[in-house]
Structures are given as C-alpha cells and as structure tokens.
N, C-alpha and C positions, 0 to 999 in steps of 0.2 A: 678355402673361401672362394665364394662363386657370389659373382654378378647377375641381374639379369635387367632386360632391360623391357618395354612396351614399345613397340614403334609399326610405323604402315612402310611397306612396302614402295620403295617410289620407282625401283629401274634393278630387272636382274640381267647378271653379268654369268658369264661361262663358271665361274667360279667363284663371286658373289654378287653383294644384295646391296643397294645403295637404301634406308632408309630414314625416316625421319625419326627421333627420338619423343614420344608422344611426351614426356614430360617435360623438357629442354626445347621441344623445336626444333636440333640440329643435326641435320642432317650426317650420315653416321655411315663410313665402310664396310661391310662383316663380310668379311672372310670364312666362306664354306664350301661344303663338297655338297650340299646340296641346296644350291641355289634354285636349281634347276625342278625343284618342287614346288617352286614358293610363285603368286603372279603379283603385277604390279596391285595396289589396294589392299594386298591381302595387310591383317592384322596378327603380327606378329610376337611369341613371346625369345627373345634370346637368352642365352643364359653363357656368359661368358668371365673368363676368367678377372675380372675389373680391369685388367690393362687396357688402354686406350693410347694409341699413340700420339702427339701433339700435332703431326700432320692435319694438312686441309684438304679434304674433309679428315676430319678422327677416324682413325679405323682400330677394329676390335676381329679378333679372332672368335667364332661361334664352337661352344663346346656343345649346347643343343639348338634346336630351334625350334617349337611348336608354332602351329596356328591356333590363334583365339578363334573363339567363339563369336559373333555378335560385335 
C-alpha cells in the first residue's frame, strides 16, 4: 500500500526536495534521486510508502514523483 502527497517544491538539493504539503501546509523533506528534475515552485505528486519520520522537518522517501499541470 502506498500514499500520495500533492506538494509545492520549496527547495531543490542534490538528492532531496523540500516541499510544502498542499493539504497540511507542512514542510517535508523528500529523499529522491530525481531531485535534479524539479525546480522551485513546481507542483508535484509524490508517491511514498506511507512511512514518515517524526523528525523536524518530517522526512519521506519517494517511490515516484511527477510534475502536476496547472
């Protein structure tokens, strides 16, 4: 079972994205080897295992990330 998140990219790093979850307005660090494919302000859909760390900010590992239109 997987979970998805709609988010806005706030910051791009070499192997991660800092995003703002559109439904909770919470910042989340997303680990992904596809980080370089995205830019700040991109709206993305992130599919992940549903596991989120309790750290600040919370962290997830993306299984798939896709850019959303509009």
